[in-house]
GUDODREN-837695 format. One record per residue: x, y, z of N, C-alpha, C in turn. Coordinates in Angstrom, 2 decimals, always signed. Example, Ala and Ser with C-alpha at 12.3 -4.5 7.8 and 13.67 -1.06 7.14 Angstrom:
{{+13.19; -5.69; +7.80}; {+12.30; -4.50; +7.80}; {+13.20; -3.30; +7.80}} {{+12.85; -2.25; +7.08}; {+13.67; -1.06; +7.14}; {+12.90; +0.03; +7.87}} 
//
This chain:
{{-35.19; -141.58; +42.28}; {-34.47; -140.32; +43.40}; {-33.03; -140.70; +44.11}} {{-32.28; -139.48; +43.86}; {-31.12; -139.90; +44.67}; {-31.14; -138.28; +45.38}} {{-30.31; -138.57; +46.27}; {-30.37; -137.04; +47.17}; {-28.89; -136.96; +47.62}} {{-28.11; -135.81; +47.29}; {-27.02; -135.44; +47.88}; {-27.37; -134.62; +48.78}} {{-26.51; -134.88; +49.88}; {-26.72; -133.93; +51.34}; {-25.10; -133.33; +51.75}} {{-24.53; -133.30; +50.50}; {-23.32; -132.69; +50.73}; {-23.10; -131.50; +49.76}} {{-22.31; -130.53; +49.97}; {-22.14; -129.53; +48.99}; {-21.07; -128.56; +49.07}} {{-20.55; -127.52; +48.32}; {-19.74; -126.92; +48.41}; {-18.36; -127.00; +48.02}} {{-18.35; -128.18; +47.18}; {-17.36; -128.81; +46.43}; {-16.67; -128.29; +45.15}} {{-15.64; -128.79; +44.69}; {-15.52; -128.03; +43.44}; {-16.31; -128.75; +42.32}} {{-16.03; -128.34; +41.26}; {-16.55; -129.25; +40.06}; {-15.52; -130.43; +39.56}} {{-16.63; -131.53; +39.52}; {-16.10; -133.10; +39.02}; {-16.93; -133.28; +37.63}} {{-15.77; -133.63; +37.04}; {-16.53; -134.26; +35.59}; {-17.14; -135.35; +35.95}} {{-16.25; -136.14; +36.66}; {-17.09; -137.48; +36.91}; {-18.36; -137.53; +37.67}} {{-18.58; -136.53; +38.53}; {-19.77; -136.35; +39.23}; {-20.76; -135.97; +38.02}} {{-20.38; -135.25; +37.57}; {-21.37; -134.52; +36.38}; {-21.65; -135.30; +35.39}} {{-20.95; -136.40; +35.16}; {-21.09; -137.25; +34.24}; {-22.38; -138.12; +34.81}} {{-22.29; -138.90; +36.11}; {-22.78; -139.73; +37.03}; {-24.31; -139.27; +37.26}} {{-24.25; -137.82; +37.40}; {-25.76; -137.24; +37.48}; {-26.30; -137.21; +35.76}} {{-25.81; -136.82; +34.91}; {-26.22; -137.02; +33.66}; {-26.61; -138.43; +33.09}} {{-25.94; -139.29; +33.48}; {-26.62; -140.53; +33.38}; {-27.66; -141.02; +34.30}} {{-27.78; -140.50; +35.19}; {-29.07; -140.67; +36.19}; {-30.19; -139.90; +35.31}} {{-29.96; -138.89; +34.65}; {-31.08; -138.05; +34.05}; {-31.25; -139.11; +32.92}} {{-30.73; -139.53; +32.17}; {-30.69; -140.40; +31.18}; {-31.50; -141.89; +31.62}} {{-31.45; -142.32; +32.81}; {-32.06; -142.95; +33.52}; {-33.55; -142.73; +34.06}} {{-33.71; -141.53; +33.96}; {-34.72; -140.92; +34.53}; {-35.08; -140.83; +36.02}} {{-34.07; -140.45; +36.70}; {-33.90; -140.11; +38.02}; {-33.51; -138.80; +38.59}} {{-34.16; -138.17; +39.31}; {-34.04; -137.02; +40.14}; {-32.64; -136.98; +40.99}} {{-31.90; -135.73; +40.75}; {-30.75; -135.55; +41.95}; {-31.38; -134.58; +42.66}} {{-31.36; -134.72; +43.69}; {-32.03; -133.48; +44.55}; {-30.59; -133.22; +45.43}} {{-30.23; -131.76; +45.40}; {-29.06; -131.54; +45.90}; {-28.97; -129.96; +47.04}} {{-28.27; -130.62; +48.22}; {-28.25; -129.05; +49.01}; {-27.58; -128.08; +48.52}} {{-27.77; -126.71; +48.55}; {-27.46; -125.61; +47.96}; {-26.15; -125.41; +48.66}} {{-25.85; -125.39; +49.68}; {-24.47; -125.34; +50.44}; {-25.15; -124.32; +51.60}} {{-23.93; -124.20; +52.39}; {-23.98; -123.17; +53.96}; {-23.39; -122.15; +54.12}} {{-22.90; -121.64; +53.33}; {-21.94; -120.35; +53.28}; {-22.50; -118.93; +52.91}} {{-23.94; -119.17; +52.90}; {-24.72; -117.54; +53.03}; {-24.35; -116.87; +51.41}} {{-23.86; -117.62; +50.53}; {-23.69; -116.90; +49.46}; {-24.32; -117.27; +48.12}} {{-24.39; -116.47; +47.19}; {-24.79; -116.30; +45.73}; {-24.42; -117.71; +44.84}} {{-25.11; -118.73; +44.70}; {-24.60; -119.71; +43.65}; {-24.36; -119.18; +42.34}} {{-25.37; -118.18; +42.04}; {-25.40; -117.71; +40.73}; {-24.15; -117.32; +40.46}} {{-23.35; -116.55; +41.60}; {-21.94; -115.81; +41.19}; {-20.59; -116.83; +41.71}} {{-20.81; -117.63; +42.53}; {-19.92; -118.63; +42.75}; {-20.40; -119.92; +42.85}} {{-20.46; -120.78; +41.86}; {-20.86; -122.25; +41.74}; {-20.47; -122.86; +43.01}} {{-21.61; -123.75; +43.32}; {-21.23; -124.66; +44.52}; {-21.72; -125.92; +43.97}} {{-20.95; -126.82; +43.98}; {-21.05; -128.31; +43.62}; {-21.75; -129.28; +44.66}} {{-22.51; -130.18; +44.21}; {-23.28; -130.44; +43.25}; {-24.68; -130.04; +42.92}} {{-24.85; -128.93; +43.56}; {-26.24; -128.31; +43.31}; {-26.29; -127.39; +41.94}} {{-25.04; -127.23; +41.47}; {-24.93; -126.06; +40.42}; {-24.62; -126.82; +39.08}} {{-24.85; -128.15; +39.02}; {-24.50; -128.69; +37.68}; {-26.03; -128.44; +37.12}} {{-25.55; -128.16; +35.87}; {-26.45; -128.06; +34.86}; {-26.98; -129.03; +34.09}} {{-27.61; -129.56; +35.07}; {-28.33; -131.01; +34.13}; {-29.95; -131.00; +34.48}} {{-30.98; -131.34; +33.78}; {-32.19; -131.28; +34.18}; {-32.88; -131.67; +35.18}} {{-32.07; -132.79; +35.55}; {-32.59; -133.48; +36.87}; {-32.49; -133.19; +37.95}} {{-31.50; -132.09; +38.23}; {-31.02; -131.46; +39.78}; {-32.25; -130.61; +40.00}} {{-32.35; -130.95; +41.42}; {-33.16; -129.91; +42.16}; {-32.21; -129.18; +43.24}} {{-31.98; -128.16; +43.20}; {-30.86; -127.63; +44.37}; {-31.79; -126.77; +45.28}} {{-31.45; -127.24; +46.49}; {-32.54; -126.73; +47.79}; {-31.75; -125.86; +48.77}} {{-32.25; -124.88; +48.77}; {-31.99; -123.49; +49.79}; {-32.83; -124.02; +51.28}} {{-32.14; -123.64; +52.36}; {-32.96; -123.65; +53.56}; {-33.81; -122.39; +54.08}} {{-34.89; -122.80; +54.70}; {-35.63; -121.84; +55.30}; {-35.88; -122.11; +56.83}} {{-36.19; -120.87; +57.67}; {-36.46; -121.28; +58.91}; {-37.98; -121.29; +59.05}} {{-38.46; -121.76; +60.14}; {-39.95; -121.93; +60.21}; {-41.01; -120.86; +60.23}} {{-40.12; -119.77; +60.15}; {-41.10; -118.43; +59.97}; {-41.18; -117.97; +58.32}} {{-40.48; -118.79; +57.79}; {-40.43; -118.64; +55.98}; {-39.33; -117.66; +55.65}} {{-38.37; -117.58; +56.69}; {-37.26; -116.76; +56.34}; {-36.41; -117.39; +55.64}} {{-35.43; -117.35; +54.28}; {-34.25; -117.67; +54.16}; {-33.08; -117.80; +55.36}} {{-32.84; -119.27; +55.55}; {-31.83; -119.09; +56.74}; {-30.62; -118.31; +56.07}} {{-29.65; -117.68; +57.51}; {-28.72; -116.94; +57.12}; {-27.78; -117.76; +56.76}} {{-27.63; -118.65; +56.73}; {-26.50; -119.59; +56.39}; {-26.89; -120.12; +54.95}} {{-27.81; -120.35; +54.31}; {-28.18; -120.73; +53.04}; {-27.56; -120.36; +51.85}} {{-26.99; -121.15; +51.09}; {-26.53; -120.34; +49.84}; {-28.14; -119.87; +49.03}} {{-27.96; -119.29; +47.80}; {-29.28; -119.03; +47.67}; {-28.64; -118.86; +45.78}} {{-29.76; -118.72; +44.92}; {-29.35; -118.11; +43.48}; {-30.54; -118.16; +42.74}} {{-30.87; -117.02; +41.97}; {-32.06; -117.04; +41.45}; {-32.30; -117.87; +39.87}} {{-30.94; -118.12; +39.81}; {-31.16; -118.98; +38.57}; {-30.68; -120.66; +38.90}} {{-30.05; -120.78; +40.03}; {-29.13; -121.72; +40.10}; {-30.05; -122.70; +41.37}} {{-30.38; -122.13; +42.25}; {-31.20; -122.80; +43.42}; {-32.75; -122.61; +43.02}} {{-33.19; -123.77; +43.09}; {-34.69; -124.04; +42.80}; {-35.91; -123.67; +43.96}} {{-35.34; -124.12; +44.85}; {-36.54; -124.13; +45.55}; {-35.83; -124.06; +47.54}} {{-36.95; -123.48; +48.32}; {-36.69; -123.84; +49.73}; {-37.06; -124.49; +50.43}} {{-36.88; -125.16; +51.42}; {-37.41; -126.30; +52.58}; {-36.82; -125.94; +53.88}} {{-37.87; -126.62; +54.78}; {-37.43; -126.36; +56.17}; {-35.72; -127.06; +56.66}} {{-34.92; -126.07; +56.84}; {-33.49; -126.65; +57.16}; {-32.92; -125.63; +58.84}} {{-33.62; -125.15; +59.49}; {-33.16; -124.87; +60.90}; {-34.01; -125.56; +61.65}} {{-33.37; -126.15; +62.59}; {-33.73; -126.94; +64.05}; {-34.59; -127.94; +63.54}} {{-34.09; -128.79; +62.76}; {-34.68; -130.32; +62.12}; {-34.05; -131.12; +62.99}} {{-34.98; -131.98; +63.37}; {-34.73; -132.97; +64.33}; {-34.18; -134.24; +63.28}} {{-33.50; -134.92; +63.90}; {-32.81; -136.48; +62.79}; {-32.52; -137.23; +63.72}} {{-32.34; -138.45; +63.37}; {-31.87; -139.62; +64.24}; {-30.26; -139.59; +64.28}} {{-29.58; -139.89; +65.09}; {-28.21; -140.16; +65.13}; {-27.76; -141.33; +66.21}} {{-26.57; -141.66; +65.92}; {-26.08; -142.78; +66.86}; {-25.65; -142.14; +67.90}} {{-25.97; -143.04; +69.23}; {-25.45; -142.64; +70.64}; {-24.94; -143.80; +71.01}} {{-23.73; -143.75; +71.93}; {-23.22; -144.84; +72.79}; {-23.79; -144.96; +73.90}} {{-24.46; -145.67; +74.34}; {-25.18; -146.09; +75.55}; {-24.69; -147.69; +76.41}} {{-23.89; -147.64; +77.46}; {-23.25; -148.66; +78.08}; {-22.41; -149.54; +77.06}} {{-21.84; -149.13; +76.30}; {-20.93; -149.57; +75.23}; {-21.76; -150.25; +73.87}} {{-22.78; -149.46; +73.80}; {-23.59; -150.14; +72.48}; {-24.16; -149.33; +71.80}} {{-23.95; -148.93; +70.67}; {-24.50; -147.97; +69.93}; {-25.95; -148.29; +69.58}} {{-26.78; -146.93; +70.00}; {-28.33; -147.06; +69.90}; {-28.58; -145.92; +69.26}} {{-30.17; -145.68; +69.01}; {-30.74; -144.37; +68.45}; {-30.69; -143.35; +69.07}} {{-30.61; -141.94; +68.81}; {-31.00; -140.80; +69.68}; {-31.51; -139.82; +68.52}} {{-31.76; -138.56; +68.72}; {-32.13; -137.56; +68.19}; {-31.03; -136.66; +68.52}} {{-31.03; -135.47; +67.38}; {-30.42; -134.09; +67.41}; {-30.91; -133.26; +66.70}} {{-30.84; -131.99; +66.89}; {-31.46; -130.96; +66.14}; {-30.21; -130.42; +65.34}} {{-30.46; -130.21; +64.02}; {-29.40; -129.54; +63.20}; {-29.90; -128.36; +62.39}} {{-29.10; -127.52; +61.86}; {-29.33; -126.72; +60.72}; {-28.61; -126.98; +59.44}} {{-29.09; -126.68; +58.45}; {-28.15; -126.95; +57.06}; {-29.16; -127.35; +56.01}} {{-28.58; -126.77; +54.79}; {-29.31; -127.02; +53.47}; {-29.37; -128.72; +53.09}} {{-28.72; -129.29; +54.03}; {-28.52; -131.07; +54.12}; {-29.84; -131.34; +54.88}} {{-30.42; -130.62; +55.81}; {-31.49; -130.96; +56.41}; {-32.44; -130.73; +55.41}} {{-32.57; -129.52; +54.63}; {-33.79; -129.21; +54.03}; {-33.79; -130.14; +52.76}} {{-33.07; -130.55; +52.39}; {-33.02; -131.60; +51.09}; {-33.88; -132.85; +51.10}} {{-33.69; -133.57; +52.48}; {-34.66; -134.60; +52.60}; {-35.98; -134.34; +52.28}} {{-36.35; -133.14; +52.72}; {-37.65; -132.78; +52.56}; {-38.23; -132.80; +51.06}} {{-37.61; -132.46; +50.25}; {-37.66; -132.62; +48.95}; {-37.51; -133.61; +48.13}} {{-36.58; -134.40; +48.98}; {-36.77; -135.73; +48.49}; {-37.89; -136.66; +48.80}} {{-38.69; -136.39; +50.32}; {-39.73; -137.19; +50.31}; {-40.84; -136.44; +49.54}} {{-40.78; -135.41; +49.42}; {-41.95; -134.64; +48.42}; {-41.58; -135.64; +46.94}} {{-40.61; -135.80; +46.42}; {-40.54; -136.52; +45.25}; {-41.15; -137.85; +45.34}} {{-40.83; -138.60; +46.54}; {-41.12; -140.07; +46.80}; {-42.81; -139.87; +47.14}} {{-43.36; -138.90; +47.67}; {-44.71; -138.54; +47.57}; {-45.30; -138.41; +46.38}} {{-44.81; -137.49; +45.50}; {-45.36; -137.46; +44.12}; {-45.65; -138.80; +43.48}} {{-44.39; -139.11; +43.34}; {-44.40; -140.59; +42.81}; {-45.33; -141.46; +43.12}} {{-45.43; -141.66; +44.29}; {-46.45; -142.89; +44.89}; {-47.93; -142.23; +44.50}} {{-47.82; -141.16; +44.34}; {-49.41; -140.81; +43.93}; {-49.79; -140.74; +42.15}} {{-48.56; -140.88; +41.74}; {-48.32; -140.83; +40.13}; {-47.53; -141.58; +39.75}} {{-47.79; -142.87; +39.71}; {-46.49; -144.02; +39.45}; {-46.01; -143.79; +38.14}} {{-46.83; -143.35; +37.06}; {-46.23; -143.29; +35.88}; {-45.28; -142.13; +35.66}} {{-45.27; -141.07; +36.70}; {-44.69; -139.68; +36.55}; {-43.08; -139.89; +36.06}} {{-42.61; -139.19; +35.44}; {-41.44; -139.21; +34.81}; {-40.64; -138.16; +35.72}} {{-39.29; -138.28; +36.04}; {-38.52; -137.48; +36.82}; {-38.92; -135.85; +36.37}} {{-38.85; -135.88; +35.01}; {-39.48; -133.95; +34.87}; {-40.52; -133.80; +35.08}} {{-41.30; -134.56; +34.98}; {-43.04; -134.38; +35.68}; {-42.81; -134.10; +37.49}} {{-42.26; -135.04; +37.99}; {-42.18; -134.79; +39.29}; {-41.24; -133.29; +39.63}} {{-40.12; -133.41; +38.95}; {-39.35; -131.82; +39.36}; {-40.29; -130.68; +39.04}} {{-41.11; -130.89; +37.89}; {-42.06; -129.78; +37.63}; {-43.21; -129.77; +38.60}} {{-43.77; -130.48; +38.98}; {-44.71; -130.60; +40.09}; {-44.30; -130.00; +41.29}} {{-43.11; -130.35; +41.97}; {-42.67; -129.78; +43.13}; {-42.41; -128.46; +42.90}} {{-41.84; -127.98; +41.66}; {-41.15; -126.50; +41.80}; {-42.81; -125.33; +41.66}} {{-43.56; -126.14; +40.48}; {-44.91; -125.49; +40.43}; {-45.47; -125.33; +41.58}} {{-45.64; -126.19; +42.50}; {-46.25; -126.08; +43.91}; {-46.02; -125.29; +45.06}} {{-44.86; -124.77; +44.74}; {-43.96; -123.60; +45.58}; {-44.93; -122.70; +46.18}} {{-44.99; -122.30; +47.50}; {-45.44; -121.43; +48.05}; {-44.45; -120.16; +47.86}} {{-45.21; -119.48; +47.48}; {-44.34; -117.93; +47.00}; {-43.99; -117.44; +48.32}} {{-42.49; -117.17; +48.44}; {-42.26; -116.65; +49.90}; {-41.25; -115.33; +49.63}} {{-41.51; -114.42; +50.39}; {-40.78; -113.07; +50.22}; {-39.46; -113.00; +50.33}} {{-38.85; -114.07; +51.13}; {-37.74; -113.94; +51.44}; {-36.77; -114.83; +50.55}} {{-37.34; -115.49; +49.44}; {-37.01; -116.46; +48.58}; {-37.16; -115.55; +47.08}} {{-37.85; -114.73; +47.10}; {-38.08; -113.89; +45.73}; {-36.91; -113.34; +45.43}} {{-36.58; -113.61; +44.14}; {-35.66; -113.18; +43.58}; {-34.18; -113.80; +43.94}} {{-34.28; -114.73; +44.96}; {-33.22; -115.74; +45.50}; {-33.35; -117.27; +44.87}} {{-34.27; -117.87; +44.65}; {-34.50; -118.92; +43.93}; {-35.36; -119.11; +42.78}} {{-35.11; -119.89; +42.10}; {-35.88; -120.24; +40.46}; {-37.27; -119.73; +41.06}} {{-38.04; -120.66; +41.81}; {-39.47; -120.63; +41.94}; {-39.64; -119.25; +42.93}} {{-38.77; -118.93; +43.68}; {-39.21; -117.81; +44.75}; {-40.13; -118.23; +45.72}} {{-39.92; -119.47; +46.06}; {-40.76; -120.00; +46.96}; {-40.40; -121.48; +47.64}} {{-41.16; -121.79; +48.62}; {-40.62; -122.99; +49.68}; {-41.72; -124.22; +49.33}} {{-41.10; -125.42; +49.63}; {-41.72; -126.53; +49.28}; {-43.54; -126.52; +49.79}} {{-44.16; -127.05; +49.18}; {-45.49; -127.21; +49.47}; {-45.76; -128.16; +49.09}} {{-46.09; -129.66; +49.87}; {-46.46; -131.05; +49.21}; {-48.22; -130.85; +48.97}} {{-49.12; -130.11; +49.45}; {-50.20; -130.04; +49.31}; {-50.71; -129.35; +48.06}} {{-49.72; -128.63; +47.54}; {-49.88; -127.90; +46.17}; {-50.14; -128.78; +44.86}} {{-49.62; -130.14; +45.20}; {-49.64; -131.67; +43.96}; {-51.00; -131.43; +43.33}} 
//
């Protein structure tokens, strides 16, 4: 499983080739959809828009299930939504001249993407012989239908690991 927490760049043949090699090696590539609030079906956002079978493109949803206002979406190019608003993460912090661990809250599709990556790892731990395609199908098929994602993502739903 590979995770891409960057988005919004232009097309890169080299990166597409790398993702294609990952697909041939039976690895997933889970990518943030982007944070411009635009439709990726209309204006592609890379790397989430690479049309390679192992890519899972992730939109951000708020705790109430709504599509985050900043989240990019796409009925044919963004696969699923996951929590991406007010997500706590570890961050480095300086204290008395030393770098120590701290926490901060962030918003973004790059905060939603790790949830899907974790779901892929969880599924693989429960199904050790599962292929990348089977893991992707399990994640997408278990999505909980969500009104704000209907017509905005491939699944029209948000991540649900209890649905495996």
